[in-house]
DRENTORDO-432051 format. One line per field, with one value per residue: residue in three letters; x, y, z of N, C-alpha, C in turn. Coordinates in steps of 0.1 Angstrom, whole numbers. Example, Ala and Ser with C-alpha at 12.3 -4.5 7.8 and 13.67 -1.06 7.14 Angstrom:
<sites>
r	[Ala	Ser]
n_px	[132	128]
n_py	[-57	-22]
n_pz	[78	71]
ca_px	[123	137]
ca_py	[-45	-11]
ca_pz	[78	71]
c_px	[132	129]
c_py	[-33	0]
c_pz	[78	79]
</sites>
This chain:
<sites>
r	[Met	Ser	Ala	Ile	Gly	Lys	Ile	Ile	Gly	Trp	Leu	Leu	Gly	Leu	Gly	Ala	Ala	Ile	Val	Gly	Gly	Leu	Tyr	Leu	Leu	Gly	Ser	Arg	Pro	Glu	Arg	Pro	Pro	Gly	Gly	Asp	Asp	Asp	Pro	Trp	Leu	Thr	Glu	Tyr	Glu	Ala	Tyr	Glu	Asp	Gln	Thr	Ala	His	Thr	Gly	Met	Asp	Gly	Gly	Ala	Phe	Val	Thr	Phe	Gly	Leu	Arg	Ile	Arg	Asp	Pro	Arg	Glu	Val	Cys	Arg	Glu	Glu	Gly	Asn	Tyr	Thr	Pro	Asp	Thr	Tyr	Ala	Ile	Arg	Asn	Gly	Ser	Phe	Glu	Thr	Leu	Gln	Ser	Gly	Glu	Ala	Ile	Tyr	Val	Arg	His	Ala	Asp	Gly	Leu	Gln	Arg	Arg	Ser	Val	Trp	Val	Ala	Glu	Asp	Lys	Cys	Tyr	Phe	Val	Asp	Glu	Ser	Gly	Cys	Lys	Ala	His	Asp	Ile	Tyr	Ala	Phe	Asp	Gly	Tyr	Tyr	Ala	Gly	Pro	Asp	Gly	Ser	Trp	Asp	Pro	Ser	Val	Pro	Arg	Leu	Thr	Ala	Asp	Thr	Arg	Ala	Val	Asn	Gly	Arg	Lys	Tyr	Arg	Glu	Glu	Leu	Asp	Pro	Glu	Gly	Val	Tyr	Leu	Gln	Phe	Glu	Met	Ala	Glu	Asp	Gly	Ser	Gly	Ser	Val	Arg	Arg	Val	Tyr	Pro	Ser	Leu	Asp	Phe	Arg	Glu	Ser	Tyr	Ala	Ser	Ala	Pro	Phe	Gly	Arg	Gly	Ala	Tyr	Ala	Leu	Glu	Asn	Pro	Ala	Asp	Ser	Leu	Leu	Arg	Ala	His	Leu	Val	Leu	Leu	Pro	Asp	Gly	Arg	Thr	Ala	Ile	Phe	Ser	Gln	Ala	Gly	Glu	Thr	Cys	Arg	Tyr	Ile	Leu	Glu]
n_px	[561	537	519	493	490	491	468	448	452	446	418	408	414	397	372	371	371	346	328	333	325	298	290	295	276	253	253	250	230	197	187	168	168	186	178	149	134	109	106	91	64	31	23	0	-11	-33	-53	-71	-80	-100	-99	-108	-118	-119	-137	-131	-152	-160	-175	-177	-159	-150	-121	-113	-94	-65	-33	-5	25	51	77	87	91	116	124	107	114	138	159	164	144	121	91	101	124	121	104	87	96	94	72	39	11	-23	-54	-86	-117	-137	-126	-106	-72	-47	-17	7	32	59	75	61	35	16	-7	1	0	-4	19	45	48	72	72	68	63	61	37	9	-2	-30	-44	-63	-53	-54	-46	-44	-57	-56	-50	-33	-4	8	32	29	32	18	-6	-16	-42	-38	-29	-2	29	28	51	47	29	30	45	25	25	13	-2	-32	-62	-95	-127	-146	-177	-191	-206	-191	-198	-204	-187	-197	-223	-241	-263	-260	-238	-219	-192	-183	-164	-146	-120	-89	-64	-40	-45	-55	-86	-120	-139	-168	-186	-214	-244	-272	-295	-297	-298	-275	-242	-206	-180	-148	-116	-91	-57	-28	-6	8	13	-13	-24	-42	-46	-73	-93	-118	-130	-144	-140	-111	-103	-116	-106	-93	-79	-73	-72	-67	-71	-51	-68	-88	-113	-117	-119	-103	-111	-101	-107	-107	-100	-115	-119	-131	-142	-149	-167	-167	-197]
n_py	[-272	-297	-306	-314	-302	-275	-273	-279	-257	-236	-241	-237	-210	-199	-207	-192	-166	-166	-170	-147	-128	-133	-127	-99	-91	-99	-82	-58	-28	-27	-6	16	11	32	58	56	37	25	11	10	2	-10	-43	-67	-100	-121	-148	-179	-195	-192	-181	-194	-180	-175	-151	-122	-120	-146	-155	-170	-163	-156	-147	-127	-134	-119	-106	-87	-79	-62	-43	-21	-25	-27	-1	13	7	18	39	65	72	91	104	117	102	79	89	92	108	110	119	133	152	147	161	148	149	146	158	146	143	125	106	102	84	94	76	52	60	52	50	56	41	42	56	81	113	134	168	202	198	169	146	125	97	77	43	42	56	83	117	120	132	145	121	92	78	48	44	54	82	115	129	161	187	196	174	170	159	163	172	180	164	136	105	76	47	25	-6	-12	-32	-37	-37	-64	-70	-49	-16	11	43	70	100	126	122	103	86	78	64	35	15	-20	-46	-77	-90	-106	-117	-112	-90	-94	-98	-87	-58	-40	-15	2	15	26	40	35	8	-7	-21	-21	-43	-51	-66	-67	-58	-57	-29	-24	-4	4	9	0	-16	-17	-36	-42	-73	-80	-60	-48	-22	-7	6	14	33	27	36	26	41	44	47	28	32	48	50	59	66	66	75	81	108	117	119	103	101	75	64	42	28]
n_pz	[-45	-51	-82	-76	-51	-59	-74	-55	-38	-56	-60	-34	-31	-51	-42	-18	-29	-42	-21	-6	-25	-27	-1	-1	-20	-7	15	5	5	-7	-34	-54	-89	-113	-137	-158	-146	-123	-95	-72	-69	-62	-66	-77	-70	-82	-71	-73	-52	-24	10	42	73	108	124	145	162	164	143	110	80	45	27	-2	-32	-30	-28	-17	-33	-24	-32	-19	8	21	20	36	62	66	86	77	60	41	26	3	-3	-21	-40	-71	-102	-129	-146	-150	-136	-146	-152	-150	-169	-150	-128	-111	-103	-118	-119	-145	-159	-179	-193	-200	-203	-185	-157	-123	-90	-55	-46	-38	-53	-66	-72	-71	-45	-24	-34	-26	-43	-44	-40	-59	-80	-80	-70	-35	-4	30	45	57	41	24	37	62	65	63	41	34	32	5	-7	-4	13	48	70	96	108	129	120	112	131	142	137	129	133	120	136	134	116	127	122	106	106	83	90	86	78	94	89	64	40	50	64	65	80	75	87	89	112	100	84	60	41	38	27	30	14	20	7	20	12	-15	-17	-22	-25	-24	-28	-15	-17	8	15	34	38	61	91	96	71	41	10	-12	-34	-59	-65	-87	-105	-114	-117	-99	-71	-38	-10	23	57	91	121	152	173	171	163	141	106	76	43	10	-23	-58	-55	-34	1	29	63	86	115	141	152]
ca_px	[548	533	509	481	489	488	454	440	453	438	404	405	413	386	361	371	367	332	321	335	317	284	288	294	263	242	253	247	217	189	184	161	177	186	171	135	127	101	104	83	49	23	19	-10	-11	-46	-54	-85	-84	-104	-94	-118	-112	-128	-137	-128	-164	-164	-182	-168	-159	-140	-115	-112	-80	-56	-21	4	40	55	92	91	91	129	125	98	120	151	158	164	134	110	84	109	135	119	93	90	97	94	59	32	-3	-33	-67	-96	-129	-145	-119	-96	-58	-40	-2	10	46	63	82	52	22	7	-10	8	-8	2	33	47	53	79	71	73	63	58	22	5	-12	-35	-46	-72	-45	-57	-40	-52	-55	-61	-50	-19	-1	12	43	26	33	5	-8	-25	-53	-35	-23	13	34	29	60	44	21	38	43	17	33	5	-8	-45	-72	-109	-137	-154	-191	-197	-207	-184	-207	-197	-187	-205	-236	-242	-274	-257	-229	-211	-183	-183	-152	-143	-106	-82	-53	-29	-49	-63	-100	-129	-145	-181	-191	-229	-252	-285	-306	-297	-298	-263	-230	-194	-172	-134	-106	-81	-44	-22	7	14	11	-27	-29	-46	-50	-86	-96	-130	-126	-152	-135	-98	-101	-123	-97	-93	-69	-80	-63	-74	-63	-48	-79	-96	-127	-117	-114	-103	-113	-97	-109	-110	-98	-123	-116	-142	-139	-160	-165	-173	-209]
ca_py	[-277	-306	-302	-316	-292	-263	-274	-277	-243	-227	-243	-231	-196	-196	-208	-180	-155	-167	-167	-132	-120	-135	-119	-85	-89	-100	-72	-45	-24	-25	7	15	13	46	60	58	26	29	-2	11	1	-21	-53	-76	-113	-127	-163	-183	-201	-184	-186	-194	-175	-173	-137	-119	-122	-160	-159	-174	-155	-160	-136	-128	-136	-107	-104	-76	-81	-48	-41	-9	-28	-24	13	18	4	25	50	79	72	100	103	121	93	71	95	91	121	109	119	145	150	150	163	142	157	145	166	139	144	112	108	94	83	97	65	43	66	45	56	50	40	40	62	95	119	147	179	213	191	154	144	111	91	65	31	45	63	98	124	119	143	143	107	86	70	34	43	60	96	121	139	172	191	197	161	170	154	173	167	184	153	124	93	66	35	14	-15	-14	-40	-33	-45	-72	-71	-36	-6	23	53	82	110	138	117	90	78	75	53	29	4	-32	-54	-90	-89	-116	-111	-107	-78	-97	-99	-80	-46	-37	-1	0	27	21	46	29	-7	-11	-22	-24	-53	-50	-74	-59	-64	-47	-23	-21	9	6	12	-11	-15	-23	-38	-49	-86	-81	-49	-44	-8	-1	4	25	33	27	36	25	49	37	48	16	36	57	45	69	59	75	70	90	122	120	113	102	94	67	62	30	31]
ca_pz	[-43	-62	-90	-69	-41	-66	-78	-43	-34	-65	-58	-22	-33	-59	-33	-9	-36	-44	-8	-3	-34	-22	12	-4	-26	3	25	-1	7	-19	-38	-67	-101	-118	-149	-158	-139	-112	-89	-59	-72	-56	-76	-71	-75	-80	-71	-73	-39	-13	23	52	85	119	127	159	170	164	131	99	67	35	20	-16	-36	-32	-19	-21	-34	-23	-31	-11	22	26	21	47	75	68	95	71	49	41	13	-8	-6	-33	-48	-85	-108	-144	-152	-147	-132	-156	-146	-158	-170	-137	-118	-104	-108	-119	-123	-156	-162	-193	-199	-206	-204	-176	-144	-111	-78	-42	-46	-36	-65	-63	-81	-62	-32	-25	-33	-25	-52	-37	-48	-71	-90	-80	-59	-23	6	44	48	58	29	26	46	75	64	61	30	39	24	-9	-11	-2	26	58	80	110	114	132	111	118	132	147	126	135	126	121	144	124	117	132	112	107	99	77	101	83	75	101	84	50	37	61	61	74	78	79	86	96	121	91	77	47	44	29	32	22	15	18	4	24	4	-29	-15	-31	-18	-31	-20	-18	-10	15	16	43	36	74	97	96	58	34	-4	-15	-48	-61	-72	-100	-113	-108	-118	-88	-60	-28	0	36	69	104	131	164	183	169	160	129	93	65	30	-1	-36	-68	-51	-23	14	39	76	92	129	146	159]
c_px	[544	522	495	479	485	473	445	440	445	423	400	404	401	373	360	366	352	324	322	326	302	281	286	280	252	241	250	233	209	185	176	171	176	178	156	127	120	97	94	69	43	20	10	-9	-25	-45	-68	-89	-88	-101	-105	-111	-123	-127	-134	-140	-169	-170	-172	-170	-148	-135	-114	-97	-73	-45	-12	19	46	70	96	93	105	131	118	105	134	149	158	154	124	103	92	120	133	107	97	88	96	80	52	17	-12	-46	-78	-108	-137	-138	-108	-82	-52	-26	1	25	49	68	73	38	12	5	-2	-1	1	17	33	53	60	78	76	72	61	43	20	-5	-17	-37	-55	-65	-47	-49	-49	-49	-61	-61	-35	-17	3	23	41	27	20	5	-19	-36	-51	-29	-8	17	34	38	57	35	29	35	35	25	24	-2	-22	-54	-86	-116	-146	-169	-198	-198	-198	-191	-199	-198	-196	-220	-239	-253	-271	-248	-221	-202	-185	-171	-154	-128	-99	-70	-41	-32	-56	-78	-109	-135	-157	-184	-206	-236	-267	-296	-308	-298	-287	-251	-218	-186	-157	-126	-96	-68	-36	-9	15	11	-4	-33	-32	-49	-63	-88	-109	-127	-133	-147	-122	-95	-107	-114	-98	-82	-76	-69	-72	-65	-61	-59	-89	-110	-128	-111	-114	-102	-110	-100	-113	-110	-106	-119	-127	-137	-151	-157	-173	-186	-209]
c_py	[-286	-300	-303	-305	-278	-262	-272	-263	-233	-229	-236	-216	-191	-197	-196	-168	-155	-164	-153	-124	-121	-127	-104	-82	-89	-89	-58	-41	-23	-11	6	18	28	47	61	47	31	16	-2	12	-11	-31	-63	-90	-119	-142	-167	-189	-191	-190	-184	-189	-175	-158	-135	-121	-137	-164	-163	-165	-160	-148	-138	-131	-124	-107	-94	-82	-67	-46	-29	-12	-24	-9	18	16	11	37	64	80	84	99	107	111	85	76	95	105	121	109	132	142	154	151	157	152	157	153	160	142	130	115	97	95	85	85	55	48	59	52	49	51	37	44	76	101	132	157	191	208	176	152	129	107	78	53	32	52	78	104	124	130	139	128	103	77	56	33	50	76	102	131	148	176	193	185	160	165	166	168	171	173	141	112	83	53	23	7	-20	-23	-35	-42	-51	-71	-58	-26	6	34	65	93	122	134	103	81	74	63	48	18	-7	-40	-68	-92	-99	-109	-106	-95	-81	-98	-91	-68	-43	-22	-1	14	23	27	40	14	-12	-12	-25	-33	-51	-61	-65	-66	-53	-42	-23	-7	13	10	-1	-7	-23	-24	-46	-61	-87	-70	-44	-29	0	-4	16	23	35	28	35	31	41	37	36	20	44	50	57	62	69	68	81	105	126	113	114	96	87	64	50	33	25]
c_pz	[-54	-70	-83	-58	-47	-69	-66	-38	-43	-63	-45	-23	-41	-50	-23	-16	-39	-32	-4	-12	-30	-10	8	-11	-16	12	18	0	-7	-22	-51	-78	-106	-131	-148	-151	-126	-104	-77	-62	-66	-68	-69	-78	-72	-79	-68	-59	-29	0	34	65	96	124	142	168	170	151	120	87	58	28	5	-19	-39	-23	-26	-22	-35	-21	-23	4	28	28	34	61	76	77	89	60	52	27	1	-12	-19	-41	-63	-91	-123	-150	-149	-143	-144	-149	-155	-159	-157	-126	-111	-111	-107	-123	-134	-158	-176	-200	-206	-208	-195	-163	-133	-99	-66	-42	-42	-49	-61	-75	-73	-48	-35	-23	-33	-35	-46	-46	-59	-82	-90	-68	-47	-13	19	47	49	46	33	36	59	75	59	49	34	30	9	-15	-9	12	36	69	94	116	116	123	119	119	136	136	132	126	129	131	134	127	121	121	115	99	94	87	98	80	81	96	70	49	49	56	70	70	82	77	95	104	112	83	64	51	34	36	23	25	11	17	7	15	-10	-29	-24	-22	-28	-22	-25	-10	-4	16	24	37	49	78	95	82	50	19	-6	-30	-49	-70	-86	-110	-108	-109	-106	-75	-50	-18	13	47	82	114	144	174	182	165	147	117	83	52	19	-14	-46	-64	-40	-10	23	52	81	106	133	155	173]
</sites>
């Protein structure tokens, strides 16, 4: 074989090896890294541009700047996924003076949000950073009265949107606090939590996890966050913040 032929053959072999390597890399399932790393965290990307939408009732509204970059998406779609699959374990719960339980990672001493935590059981920590209860998590699994995963409750799969402009009244106090939504088809939008007796309201930007679950963040105060779930009945919203869970019913 001539020298040119050998060179061509070597180049072809090298190209095949590179293509094969890329194929193997591309087909390898994504898994969380080992050690103390915790990749399954909700990350937010704030942006200044506001987006105009047309509401479901024909009215116009503008969403705040909030979008989710969620690396756990690949996990939520795996057939063998459960809350324990990617629950974090490298930390501990701390009880604040106000009574809320927050989860702090030993590696960096920082709070964690929107994760399952494995201790004696799997506990759900919501978007406010506190142990949540009686609500569906970001992955559709249910956290029971003590905040732990209740496998007897079927996983929530429906991706429900709110009815825009209408009031969702607090179930235990229909004349008290209520929620109002302006939500686009993609789940982005805004949520208002109104306190009529105080003439006060909180505004949140919403970003969807899927399965009817949403992360809420106050654009004026990034520490003011909440977890929201809209049930498939189209009438019920569950709101979790700072260790408290409230149900709201469409009036």
